[in-house]
C-alpha positions as CSV (number, residue, x, y, z in Angstrom):
1,M,11.7,-11.2,-40.8
2,P,11.9,-8.3,-43.3
3,F,8.1,-8.0,-43.4
4,I,8.0,-7.7,-39.6
5,V,10.6,-4.9,-39.7
6,V,8.5,-3.0,-42.3
7,G,5.4,-3.6,-40.1
8,L,7.1,-2.2,-37.0
9,Q,7.8,1.1,-39.0
10,A,4.4,1.3,-40.7
11,Y,2.2,4.4,-40.5
12,S,-0.8,2.3,-39.6
13,Q,-1.1,1.7,-35.8
14,R,-3.0,-1.6,-36.4
15,V,-0.1,-2.9,-38.6
16,R,2.5,-1.9,-36.0
17,A,0.5,-3.6,-33.2
18,L,0.2,-6.8,-35.4
19,A,3.9,-6.7,-36.0
20,C,4.6,-6.5,-32.3
21,K,2.3,-9.4,-31.6
22,T,4.1,-11.4,-34.3
23,I,7.3,-10.9,-32.5
24,S,5.7,-12.2,-29.3
25,S,4.4,-15.2,-31.2
26,L,7.9,-15.9,-32.6
27,L,9.4,-15.8,-29.2
28,E,6.8,-18.0,-27.7
29,N,6.8,-20.6,-30.5
30,L,10.3,-20.6,-32.0
31,E,12.5,-19.8,-29.1
32,D,14.5,-22.9,-27.9
33,N,18.0,-23.7,-26.9
34,T,19.2,-22.6,-30.3
35,G,18.0,-19.0,-29.7
36,L,16.7,-18.7,-33.3
37,A,14.1,-16.1,-32.6
38,T,16.4,-13.9,-30.5
39,S,19.1,-14.2,-33.2
40,L,16.7,-12.9,-35.8
41,I,15.7,-10.0,-33.5
42,K,19.3,-9.1,-32.9
43,E,20.4,-9.3,-36.6
44,N,17.5,-7.1,-37.7
45,D,17.7,-4.5,-34.8
46,V,14.1,-5.3,-33.9
47,Y,14.5,-4.3,-30.3
48,L,15.1,-0.7,-31.2
49,L,12.0,-0.7,-33.4
50,L,10.0,-2.2,-30.4
51,L,11.2,0.7,-28.2
52,N,10.1,3.2,-30.8
53,C,6.7,1.5,-30.9
54,L,6.5,1.7,-27.2
55,V,7.0,5.4,-26.9
56,D,5.5,6.6,-30.2
57,G,2.6,4.2,-30.8
58,D,-1.0,4.4,-29.6
59,E,-2.2,2.5,-26.6
60,Q,-2.6,-0.9,-28.3
61,V,0.8,-0.6,-30.0
62,A,2.5,0.3,-26.7
63,V,0.9,-2.7,-24.9
64,A,1.9,-5.1,-27.7
65,A,5.4,-3.7,-27.7
66,T,5.7,-4.1,-24.0
67,D,4.5,-7.7,-24.2
68,A,7.1,-8.4,-26.9
69,I,10.0,-6.9,-25.0
70,R,8.9,-8.8,-21.8
71,N,8.8,-12.1,-23.8
72,L,12.3,-11.2,-25.2
73,A,13.5,-10.9,-21.6
74,G,12.4,-14.4,-20.9
75,S,15.6,-15.9,-22.3
76,Q,19.2,-15.3,-21.5
77,Q,19.9,-14.3,-25.1
78,G,17.1,-11.8,-25.0
79,I,18.3,-10.3,-21.7
80,E,21.7,-9.7,-23.4
81,I,19.9,-7.8,-26.1
82,I,18.1,-5.6,-23.6
83,F,21.1,-5.2,-21.3
84,P,24.1,-5.4,-23.6
85,S,27.6,-5.6,-22.1
86,T,28.6,-2.7,-24.3
87,P,26.0,0.2,-23.9
88,N,24.2,1.3,-27.0
89,D,22.9,4.9,-26.8
90,A,20.0,4.1,-29.2
91,T,18.6,1.4,-27.0
92,D,19.6,2.8,-23.6
93,I,16.4,2.9,-21.5
94,T,17.6,5.7,-19.3
95,K,18.4,8.0,-22.2
96,L,15.2,7.0,-24.0
97,A,13.1,8.1,-20.9
98,A,15.0,11.4,-20.8
99,K,14.1,12.5,-24.3
100,C,10.6,11.3,-24.8
101,S,7.2,12.9,-23.8
102,S,5.6,12.4,-20.4
103,L,3.4,9.7,-21.8
104,G,6.3,8.0,-23.4
105,R,8.2,8.2,-20.1
106,A,5.3,6.7,-18.2
107,R,5.4,3.8,-20.7
108,V,9.1,3.3,-20.2
109,L,8.7,3.2,-16.5
110,A,5.9,0.6,-16.9
111,L,8.3,-1.4,-19.1
112,I,11.0,-1.3,-16.3
113,V,8.5,-2.8,-13.8
114,K,7.5,-5.5,-16.3
115,L,11.2,-6.4,-16.9
116,F,11.9,-6.4,-13.2
117,S,9.1,-8.9,-12.6
118,T,10.3,-11.3,-15.4
119,S,13.1,-13.1,-13.5
120,S,15.7,-12.7,-10.8
121,T,18.3,-12.1,-13.4
122,A,16.3,-9.4,-15.1
123,A,15.6,-7.8,-11.6
124,T,19.3,-7.7,-10.8
125,L,20.1,-6.1,-14.2
126,V,17.3,-3.5,-13.7
127,Y,18.7,-2.6,-10.3
128,N,22.4,-2.6,-11.4
129,S,21.5,-0.4,-14.4
130,N,20.0,2.1,-11.9
131,L,16.6,2.0,-13.7
132,L,14.8,2.1,-10.4
133,G,16.4,5.6,-10.1
134,L,14.0,6.8,-12.8
135,L,11.1,5.9,-10.6
136,E,12.8,7.8,-7.7
137,A,13.2,10.8,-9.9
138,E,9.5,10.9,-10.8
139,I,8.4,10.6,-7.2
140,H,10.5,13.7,-6.4
141,N,8.3,15.6,-8.9
142,V,5.3,16.0,-6.7
143,K,4.0,19.0,-8.8
144,D,2.8,16.6,-11.4
145,T,0.1,14.7,-9.4
146,L,-1.0,12.5,-12.3
147,M,2.5,11.4,-13.1
148,T,3.4,10.8,-9.4
149,L,0.2,8.8,-9.0
150,S,1.1,6.7,-12.1
151,V,4.5,6.0,-10.7
152,L,3.0,5.0,-7.3
153,E,0.8,2.6,-9.1
154,L,3.9,1.1,-10.7
155,L,5.6,0.9,-7.4
156,Y,2.6,-0.9,-6.0
157,E,3.0,-3.5,-8.7
158,L,6.7,-3.6,-8.1
159,A,6.3,-4.3,-4.4
160,E,4.4,-7.5,-5.4
161,A,7.2,-8.8,-7.6
162,P,9.1,-11.7,-6.2
163,H,12.3,-9.7,-5.7
164,G,10.6,-6.3,-5.3
165,M,11.1,-5.8,-1.6
166,E,14.8,-6.8,-1.7
167,Y,15.8,-4.3,-4.4
168,V,13.4,-1.4,-3.7
169,L,14.5,-1.2,-0.1
170,K,18.1,-0.7,-1.3
171,T,17.0,2.6,-2.9
172,N,15.7,5.8,-1.4
173,I,12.1,5.0,-2.5
174,L,10.9,4.1,1.1
175,Q,12.2,7.5,2.4
176,L,10.4,9.3,-0.4
177,L,7.2,7.4,0.4
178,I,7.5,8.5,4.1
179,S,7.9,12.1,2.9
180,I,4.7,11.8,0.9
181,I,2.8,10.4,3.9
182,R,3.9,13.2,6.1
183,D,3.2,15.9,3.5
184,S,0.0,17.6,4.5
185,N,0.0,19.6,1.2
186,A,0.1,16.5,-1.0
187,E,-3.1,15.1,-2.5
188,S,-4.9,12.6,-0.2
189,M,-4.8,9.9,-2.9
190,L,-1.0,10.2,-3.1
191,R,-0.7,9.8,0.7
192,S,-3.1,6.8,0.6
193,R,-1.1,5.1,-2.2
194,A,2.2,5.8,-0.4
195,M,0.9,4.2,2.7
196,M,-0.3,1.1,0.9
197,I,3.0,0.6,-1.0
198,S,4.9,1.0,2.3
199,G,2.8,-1.5,4.0
200,R,3.2,-4.0,1.1
201,L,6.9,-3.5,1.0
202,L,7.2,-4.2,4.8
203,S,4.8,-7.1,5.0
204,K,7.2,-10.1,4.5
205,E,8.3,-12.3,7.4
206,N,12.0,-11.9,6.5
207,I,11.8,-8.1,6.3
208,L,14.6,-7.5,8.7
209,K,17.1,-9.1,6.3
210,F,16.7,-6.0,4.0
211,I,16.0,-3.1,6.3
212,D,16.7,-2.3,10.0
213,E,14.1,-1.7,12.6
214,S,14.5,2.1,12.5
215,G,13.2,2.1,8.9
216,I,10.0,0.2,9.8
217,K,9.5,2.3,12.9
218,A,9.8,5.5,10.7
219,V,7.0,4.2,8.4
220,I,4.7,3.3,11.4
221,S,5.4,6.7,13.0
222,A,4.5,8.5,9.8
223,I,1.3,6.7,9.4
224,D,0.4,7.1,13.1
225,E,1.0,10.9,12.8
226,R,-1.2,11.1,9.7
227,I,-4.0,9.2,11.5
228,S,-3.8,11.5,14.5
229,L,-4.2,14.5,12.2
230,M,-7.0,13.1,10.1
231,E,-9.5,12.0,12.7
232,S,-12.6,11.5,10.6
233,Q,-11.9,14.0,7.8
234,D,-11.0,11.6,5.0
235,A,-12.5,8.1,5.3
236,D,-10.7,6.6,2.4
237,E,-7.3,7.8,3.6
238,Y,-8.0,6.6,7.1
239,E,-8.9,3.1,5.9
240,C,-5.7,3.0,3.8
241,A,-3.7,3.9,6.8
242,L,-5.3,1.2,8.9
243,E,-4.8,-1.3,6.1
244,A,-1.1,-0.4,5.7
245,L,-0.5,-0.9,9.5
246,G,-2.2,-4.3,9.1
247,Q,0.2,-5.2,6.3
248,I,3.2,-4.2,8.3
249,G,1.8,-6.2,11.3
250,S,1.2,-9.3,9.2
251,S,4.8,-10.4,9.9
252,S,5.8,-11.3,13.5
253,Q,8.7,-8.7,13.5
254,G,6.4,-6.1,12.0
255,A,3.7,-6.8,14.6
256,V,6.2,-6.5,17.5
257,L,7.4,-3.1,16.1
258,L,3.9,-1.9,15.6
259,L,2.8,-2.8,19.1
260,S,5.9,-1.0,20.4
261,N,4.3,2.1,19.0
262,T,1.3,2.1,21.4
263,S,-0.4,5.1,19.7
264,A,-0.4,3.4,16.3
265,A,-1.6,0.1,17.7
266,K,-4.3,1.9,19.7
267,H,-5.7,3.4,16.5
268,V,-6.2,0.0,15.0
269,V,-7.8,-1.6,18.1
270,N,-10.1,1.3,18.8
271,A,-11.3,1.4,15.1
272,A,-11.8,-2.3,15.1
273,F,-14.4,-2.2,17.8
274,D,-16.0,1.2,16.8
275,L,-19.5,0.3,15.5
276,H,-20.0,3.9,14.2
277,G,-17.4,3.9,11.4
278,R,-18.4,1.0,9.2
279,G,-15.7,1.1,6.5
280,R,-13.1,2.1,9.0
281,Q,-14.1,-0.7,11.3
282,L,-13.9,-3.4,8.6
283,A,-10.5,-2.2,7.6
284,A,-9.3,-2.2,11.2
285,L,-10.7,-5.6,11.9
286,H,-8.8,-7.2,9.0
287,S,-5.7,-5.3,10.1
288,L,-6.0,-6.5,13.7
289,G,-6.5,-10.0,12.3
290,N,-3.1,-9.7,10.6
291,I,-1.4,-8.3,13.6
292,V,-2.6,-11.1,15.9
293,G,-1.3,-13.7,13.5
294,E,-4.3,-15.0,11.4
295,T,-2.1,-15.1,8.3
296,R,1.0,-16.5,10.2
297,T,2.0,-20.1,10.9
298,E,1.1,-21.7,14.2
299,N,4.7,-21.2,15.5
300,N,4.7,-17.5,14.7
301,K,1.2,-16.4,16.0
302,L,2.5,-15.4,19.5
303,L,4.8,-12.4,19.9
304,N,7.3,-11.5,22.6
305,S,6.1,-10.9,26.1
306,D,6.1,-7.1,25.8
307,A,4.1,-7.1,22.6
308,E,1.6,-9.6,23.9
309,E,1.0,-7.6,27.1
310,T,0.5,-4.4,25.0
311,L,-2.0,-6.2,22.8
312,R,-3.9,-7.7,25.8
313,R,-4.0,-4.3,27.6
314,L,-5.3,-2.4,24.5
315,I,-8.1,-4.9,23.9
316,Y,-9.2,-4.9,27.5
317,E,-9.0,-1.1,27.7
318,T,-11.1,-0.7,24.6
319,A,-13.7,-3.2,25.9
320,S,-13.9,-1.5,29.3
321,N,-14.5,1.9,27.7
322,S,-17.4,0.4,25.6
323,P,-20.9,-0.6,26.6
324,K,-19.8,-4.3,26.1
325,L,-17.3,-4.0,29.0
326,I,-15.4,-7.2,28.1
327,P,-13.6,-8.5,24.9
328,S,-16.1,-11.3,24.4
329,G,-18.9,-8.8,24.3
330,L,-17.1,-6.8,21.6
331,V,-16.5,-10.0,19.5
332,L,-20.1,-11.1,19.9
333,S,-21.3,-7.7,18.6
334,I,-19.2,-8.2,15.5
335,L,-20.4,-11.7,14.8
336,K,-24.0,-10.4,14.9
337,L,-23.3,-8.0,12.0
338,E,-23.5,-8.8,8.3
339,S,-21.4,-11.4,6.5
340,E,-18.4,-9.2,5.6
341,F,-18.0,-8.2,9.3
342,R,-18.5,-11.8,10.5
343,I,-15.7,-12.9,8.2
344,A,-13.4,-10.3,9.7
345,G,-14.5,-11.5,13.1
346,Y,-13.7,-15.1,12.3
347,R,-10.2,-14.0,11.2
348,L,-9.7,-12.1,14.5
349,I,-10.8,-15.1,16.6
350,T,-8.5,-17.4,14.5
351,G,-5.5,-15.3,15.4
352,L,-6.4,-14.4,19.0
353,S,-7.4,-17.9,20.0
354,A,-3.7,-18.8,20.5
355,R,-3.8,-16.6,23.6
356,P,-5.1,-18.3,26.7
357,W,-6.8,-15.1,28.1
358,F,-8.8,-14.7,24.9
359,L,-9.6,-18.4,24.6
360,V,-11.2,-18.2,28.0
361,E,-13.2,-15.1,26.9
362,I,-14.8,-16.7,23.9
363,C,-15.3,-20.2,25.3
364,S,-17.1,-18.7,28.3
365,R,-19.6,-17.0,25.9
366,Q,-21.8,-19.8,24.5
367,E,-23.4,-17.4,22.0
368,I,-20.0,-17.0,20.3
369,I,-19.5,-20.8,20.1
370,N,-23.0,-21.3,18.8
371,I,-22.3,-18.8,15.9
372,I,-18.9,-20.1,14.9
373,T,-20.1,-23.8,14.9
374,D,-23.3,-23.0,13.0
375,S,-22.9,-24.8,9.7
376,Y,-25.7,-22.8,8.1
377,S,-24.6,-19.3,9.0
378,E,-22.4,-18.6,6.0
379,T,-23.4,-18.9,2.3
380,T,-20.3,-17.7,0.5
381,K,-17.1,-19.7,0.0
382,I,-14.9,-17.2,1.8
383,G,-17.3,-17.0,4.7
384,M,-17.5,-20.8,5.0
385,E,-13.7,-21.1,5.0
386,A,-13.2,-18.3,7.5
387,R,-15.8,-19.9,9.9
388,Y,-14.2,-23.3,9.5
389,N,-10.7,-22.0,10.1
390,C,-12.0,-20.2,13.2
391,C,-13.4,-23.4,14.6
392,E,-10.2,-25.3,13.8
393,A,-8.0,-22.7,15.5
394,T,-10.1,-22.5,18.6
395,Y,-10.3,-26.3,19.0
396,K,-6.5,-26.7,18.5
397,A,-5.9,-24.1,21.2
398,L,-8.3,-25.9,23.6
399,A,-6.9,-29.4,22.7
400,S,-3.3,-28.2,23.3
401,S,-3.9,-27.4,26.9
402,S,-4.7,-30.1,29.4
403,K,-5.8,-27.4,31.8
404,F,-8.7,-26.4,29.5
405,L,-9.7,-29.9,28.5
406,S,-9.9,-31.0,32.2
407,D,-12.3,-28.1,32.9
408,P,-15.9,-29.6,32.7
409,A,-17.3,-26.3,31.5
410,L,-15.0,-26.3,28.5
411,S,-15.1,-30.0,27.5
412,G,-18.5,-29.6,26.0
413,T,-17.3,-26.7,24.0
414,A,-14.4,-28.7,22.6
415,E,-16.8,-31.5,21.6
416,K,-19.0,-29.0,19.8
417,L,-16.1,-27.5,18.0
418,L,-14.8,-30.9,16.9
419,E,-18.2,-31.9,15.6
420,A,-18.3,-28.7,13.5
421,I,-14.8,-29.4,12.2
422,K,-15.7,-32.9,11.1
423,K,-18.6,-31.6,9.0
424,G,-16.0,-29.6,6.9
425,P,-16.3,-26.1,5.7
426,Y,-18.7,-26.6,2.8
427,L,-22.2,-27.9,2.4
428,A,-22.4,-29.6,5.8
429,K,-24.5,-32.7,6.0
430,G,-28.1,-31.8,6.6
431,R,-27.7,-28.3,5.2
432,K,-31.1,-26.6,4.8
433,Q,-32.5,-26.8,1.3
434,E,-33.6,-23.6,-0.5
435,A,-37.1,-23.5,-1.7
436,R,-37.4,-24.8,-5.3
437,P,-40.2,-24.3,-7.8
438,E,-42.1,-27.4,-8.9
439,V,-42.4,-27.9,-12.6
440,A,-45.5,-29.9,-13.8
441,T,-47.3,-30.6,-17.0
442,A,-50.0,-28.0,-17.6
443,D,-53.6,-29.0,-17.3
444,R,-55.5,-29.3,-20.6
445,F,-59.1,-28.4,-21.1
């Protein structure tokens, strides 16, 4: 251990990085129930040296130090070193962040996120130590755009952590994100990131356990206001706004609250069937697919009566105001586009097919059935799977209703869908062969 201690304090950055990696190796290979590695680290004050490497070292040293500290947090003994029962000013993360440079502070914040993602125990200690408050403080500092953007990137990662939503929603971070979304003077990239983080935080099915409806409605309202102001000024921000609404609508409770805000829901539906804004349309199609339940279980696809009526009305209104006149015409126009749009179209049908009114729409349009049952239409794995899921969902919806199965006009459609399902998603029997060059022995003179 003495040579590692010397290495962590070396002038050479390469030596310091190697020493940090050695610590990680020790923790990965020596750590067991005896806690040998963590005991050595505690006895030699290695954790303090790792923190110094984190804030003072170059990029490679900082990464290696972060990995070592994260590995240290993987055991109960290691967590006790990082979060001691008796605070130590030298290793206090809050005090360390206060006295180091902006770069060092950014690294400390990144470390907090890594520690938070390690385990539920570590997440609880990070929250109880008020380390998430450091992230809040940096978001307040909107004058430093780069630093704020860095913190938003960390929050985006934090929102993906297993316990991220639970603890982040206990802080004021969501309110700060709403403020950024509504701030017309903020950089567009900051607003876009704030929308995406908000959407990710509010995307879980059990969201109402951690936040009340008013909080979700506030986010939806802020995004809706921003979309209304943007129109077509900033395509990237517009797409992020649509995607965020789709994230919120991916849960059944979120979808109900989103559809209760008719203006926000209308933005998504209108953009989904607008053939003029390509990137915007693709983002809206995927968002609408989330809202109608493509990602939800069979039991959660349908929403309450008010939300379902709003959804149906918005889709029919959009269709009636377009040259296609009816929803099946809009869907068919999407399925005739390139692969990435067809995939979004398949997702939309998968979710909407649980609604009888939509099932009648697509099953009465033989062109749609021909496309979704065509085993050769897609060449990518994601495309094949999306088409297959679409067939399966449509068939299940038909088969679950005796009314539809008894209709002679629809019985043939059900058989065609079942036949496509039996072939499976990949490499259907009889798949057309690509042209292959023939290799033959060259003629000799």
